[in-house]
N, C-alpha and C positions, 0 to 999 in steps of 0.2 A: 582608664583615664587617657584620653588622647593628649599628645604633647601640645602645650600651649593652651590648655583648657582654662576656663574662667577662674578657677581656684588655684592655678599654678603659682601665682605670686604669693598668695596667702600661705600655701604649703611651703614655699621657699622661706617665708618669714618664720614659720614654725621651726623649720630645720635650722635656720641661723640662730634663733634663740636657744635651741637645744644645744647647739655646738658652743655657744658663747658661755654656757654655764660652766663648762670645763670641770666636770665631775669625774673625769677618768673613764668616760664611756669609750669603749674600744670601737674600732671600725666595724668589726663583725657584729657586735651588739647593735650598733646604730643601723647597719643595713638590715639586720633581722627585724628591728622595730619598724622600719619603713616598709619592709615587705609585708609584715603582718597587718599594718595599717592599710596598705593598698589592697591586700587580699580581702580584708573585711569589708572595705568600702565597695569593692567590685561585687562581692557576693550579695550584699544587702541591696545593691542597686539593680541587679538583674531580676526580671520577672518574666517567667515563661508563660506565653499565652498563644492560643491558636485562633486565627481569624478565618472564617469560611465565607466564600462568595459564590453564589450560583452563577455558572457561566451563561445561563439563559438570560440573565440581566444585561449582559454585554454582548449578546448574540454570538456566544461561543468564542469571542476574541480573547485568547489567553494572554496576549501581550497587554491589552487594556486592563484585564483583571489583575495582572501582576503589578501594574503601575498603581492601581487603586489600593491594593493591599500594602504596597510599600509606602504610600502616602499617609495611610491611616496612623501607624505608629509614629511617623515623623511629625505629623500635625499634633498628635496627642502629646508627644514629648515636649514639643515647642510650647504649647499652651500650658502644660503642667509646670514647666520650668518658669515661665513668666508669672503664673499665678502664685507660685510659691516664693517668688522673689529671688530666685537664684541668680537671675540675670542682672539684678540691680547692683552691678559693681559701682555705679554712680547713683546716688540717691536722687529721687525726683524732687522737684521744686514745690513751691506752694501751689495750692489749687486756685485756679482763676476765679472760682466762685466766691472766695472770701476776700479777694483783693478789692472788689468794688464794695466799698463800705456803705452800709445801709443806714448809718447814723444821719440824723438831720441837723444836729448841732455842728456848726462849722469848726469850732475849736477842736472837738474830738475828731471830726472827719479829717481835717488837715494833718493832725498829728498821726493818725493811723496811716494816712498816705505817706507821710515822711518815714515812719518806721518800716513800712513795706518797701519803700525805695532803698533803704539801708540794707535790708535783708537780701533783696535781689542783687544789689550792687556787690555785696560781700560774696554771694554765691558765684557771680560772674567772675569776680577777681580771683577767686580760688580755682576756678576751672580754666581760666584763660591760658595758663601756663602748662596745661596738660597736653601732651603730644597726641593723646587719643581723641581729644575734643577740639583741638585747635583748627583743624581743617574740615570739620563737619559743618554742613549747612542745614538749617531747618528745612524740611521738605515743603512746608506750606509757604513760608515767607521768604525763604532763601537767605535769611540772616545767619551770619557766623558770630562767634563769640566776640570778635573785635567790633562788629557792628552793634551788638547789644551793649558792649561797654561804652561805645560812643553815644548811643541813643539814651542810655540811662544817665550818662553824665550831663548831657544837654537838658534832659527832662528835669534832673535834680537842680541844676544851676538856674535855669531860665524860667521854670514854672513852679516847681514845688517849693523851693526856698523862698521865692518871692511871695507866693500865696501864704506860706506859713508866717512870714514876716508881717504881711498885711493883717491877717486875721488875729494874730496874737498881740501885735502892737496897738492896733486900732480898736480891737474888740468888735469888729463888724460881725453881725449875725447873732451876737449874744443877746439874751433877753434883757439883761440889766448889766450895769457896770459892776455891781457887786459880784455877779457870777463870773465875769471876766477876771476880776481881781482875785477872787477865791481860787479860780483855776490856776492862775499864774503862781499864787503862793503855794498851792499844793504841789504843783509840778516842780517848783523851786526846792521845796523841802525834800521831795523824792530824789532830785538830782544831787542834793547835798549829802544825802545818805549814801548814794552810789559813790560819790567822791571819797567819803571817809572809808568806805569798804575797799575801794581800789588803792587808796594810799596805804592801808594796812597790808594789803597783798603785796604791793611793791616793796614795802619794808621787809616782809618775811622773806621774799626771794633775794633781796639784797643782802640780808644777814646770812642766808645760806651760802651765797657766793663768797662772802667775806670769810666764812669759816673754811670753805674749801681752799681759798687762797692761803690762809694761815696754815692749814695742814700741809700744803705744798712747800711753804717756806720752812716749816719745821723739819720736813723730810730732807730738804735740800741742805740744811745746816748740818745734818748728820753725814759724816764722811762715808766713803765707800767701804773703808775698813772698819768702821764703827757699826755697832748693832744696838738697837734700842731693846733693852731687856725689860721684860714685864713679867710679873709673877704669874706662874702657871697655876690655874685653879681647876681642880678636878670636880666637876659638877655632874654626877650621874643622874640627877633628877631632871636634867634637861633632855628632852627627846631629840631624836635625830632630825625630825622635821623643823624644830626650832633652830637647831644648829645650822641646818642647810639654809633656812630663811635668813639668818644673820649673815652667813657667808655670801649669799646672793646680794644682800643689801650692801655689804662692804665692797664687793666687786663692782656693783653699780655706781656707788659713790665715787670710786676711783676711776670710773670710765669718763674720758673727756667728752664723749657724746652726751652723756647725762648732764654734764655741766653746760654744754651748749644748749641742751633742751631747756634747762632752767633759765638761762640767759634769754632765750627766745620768748619764754613765757613772761619774764619780767618786762621785756620790751613790749609785748602785746598788752599787758596790764597798764604800762605807762602810756601807750597810745590811747587806750580807752579812757584813761584818766584825763589826758589832754582834751579829748572830745567832750567829756562831761564838764570840765571846767569852762570850755567855750560855750556850752549850752547854758551853764549857770549865768555867765556874763550876759547872755542874750536875754534870759528871763529877768535879770536884775535891772535891766535898762527900763526907764520909765516909759509909759505909754503916752503917745501924743494926743490921744482922744479924738482924732479926726475921723470918726466913723460915719458921720452924717452924709458926707459926699460920696460914700462908697455904696455900690449896689450889691446887696447880699445875694440876690438871685443870680447875678452875673458871676460872682465869685463862687457860689455853689456849683454852677454849671461848669466853671473851669476846673474845679476840684473833681467833678464827676468825669470830665473828659480826660483828665490826667490819670484817674484811676483806671479808665478803660484802656488808655495807652500802656499803663503798667501791666494790665492783664494780658494784652497782646504780646508784650515783650516776654512775659512769663511763659506764654504758650510757645513762643519760639524757642526759649531756653529748654522747655520740656521736650520739644521735638528733637533738639540736638541730643539730649540725654537719651531719649528712646532709640535714636539711631545708633548711638555708641553702645548701648546695652544689647541691642539686637545683633550687633556685629559679632558678639561672642558665639553665635550659632552658625558661624561660617564653617566651611570645610576644613579650615586649618585648626580650629579649636572648638569643637562642639562638646557638649556635656554628656552626650549619650551615643550609643552605637546600636545599629539594627543588626542583631545576630539571628541567623536562621536562614531558611530557604523557602521558596514558594513551589509547591508541588500540586499536581493535578490529581484530584481524588474523584473516582466515579462512584456515584451512589447506587447504580444498578449492578446486577450480578454479571452482566455482560460488559466486558471492557471494550474500549473503542477499537482496539486491535482485533479482538475476536469478532466484534460486530462487523468490522470491515471485511474480515475473512468470510463471514457468512454471506454478506451481500455479494461479494465477488464469486463465491461458490454458487449462489443462486443464479447469478447472471450467466456464469459459465455452464451451469446445468441446463438453464433454459436454452442457451445457444446450442448445446449438444443435442437436446431434445428436438429442436427445430431441424437441426441437420439430419438427425436419424429419420425423422418423418419424411423429409425431402428425399433422402436416399431410398427409402422404401418405395416411395411413389415412382421414382425413376426406374428402379430395378424390378418392379412388379411385372409378371407375364401378361401379354395381351392376347385376347381371343377374337377370332374372325367369325362373322355371321354370313352364311351363304343364303342368298335370296333365291328362293325357288319360284320359278315362274308357274303360272297356271297352266 
C-alpha cells in the first residue's frame, strides 16, 4: 500500500478505535497485528501474469512495445477499481433520469420536484465544507459547489416554492376538488405521523442526556477521598465476550464525544421536527379556490423546466464527485503498483545477436572471397604469342 492511498483514513480510523478500547494491548502485539494485516492484504492483492506482444505489430520498435505493455495493466487496474467501487470515497448523487418526473398529475409532480430539490440541497450542503471538493469544478459546466448552492437556493425560493404554493393552494390541474382535498388531507395525516415520531425521538435523546448529567452530578458529589462501594458479584456464567461488550459500553457512555454525538442527533431531529411542523401549517391553511384563472399547461411546463434545471445541476454535482474520486489514482496515492519488468523474448532458435554475427560473417566472407579472386587475377602468369610470318 502506497502512502496516502484511498483507504488510509479508514485504516487510521480502525487503528484509533482499536487503541481506544484500552484492553492492555502491548505495542509489540499491536505492531504484529498491523504487519500481519498488511502482509495478508498485499499477498491477496498481487496477481502474477505475463503479457506477450509480437514486435512485428510495432515494426520492431521495442520502446513502443514497452509502453503498450505498461499501459495495459495500468488501464486494467484503473477500470477494475472504478467498477468495483473502490474509488467511490464520495458516493454519487441521484441519477438524472429519475429527476424528470413522468407523472401527469401536477400535485404529485410538484411534490416530487420539491423532494428532489431537498435531497440535492442536503447533498450539496454536506459536501460544501469538504476540502477535497471545495475547489473542484465540474469539467462540463464549470460549476463549483458554491455555484450549485446558489443556483439550488434561487431555484427553490423563486420557482419550486411558488409552484408548490400555487398548485396545492389553488388545486390547479386537479381533476376535481374532491381529489385535491383528499390529497391535502392524506398528506397532512402523513406529516402529523412524522411529527409524532420525531417528538418521541427528541424525548428519548433528551432523557438520555439528562441521565448522563445526573450521573456526572453524582460522581462530582463523591469526594476524591471517598469511594463508591458496590457489592462484588462473581458470575462465571457470563462469557468474556459479554463482559468485554459491557466494558466497551460503559467506556463509551463515559466518553464526552459520545455525548456530543447524542446532542448533535437531538439537534438534527429537532430541526426535522420544525420543518415538519412548518409543512403541517402549510397544508392546514385553507385553499383560496382561484384555479380558474390559472393555466395548467403553463404551470406544467414550468414544472418540467424546473425538473430539467435540477437534472443539469445534478449532473454538475456528479461531475465534481467523479473528479474527486478519480484523483485517488494520482501518483501520490494510487491503489496498485506495477511490479515486474519488460524483457525481449525471441521465438526463433537464432537470437538477434547470433543472427547479426552470421550476417556480418557472411558479408566479411563475401568480401574476402572477392578480394581473393581479384588477387588471383592480378598475380596470374601471362603468356606471349609469336606471330610467324609466311
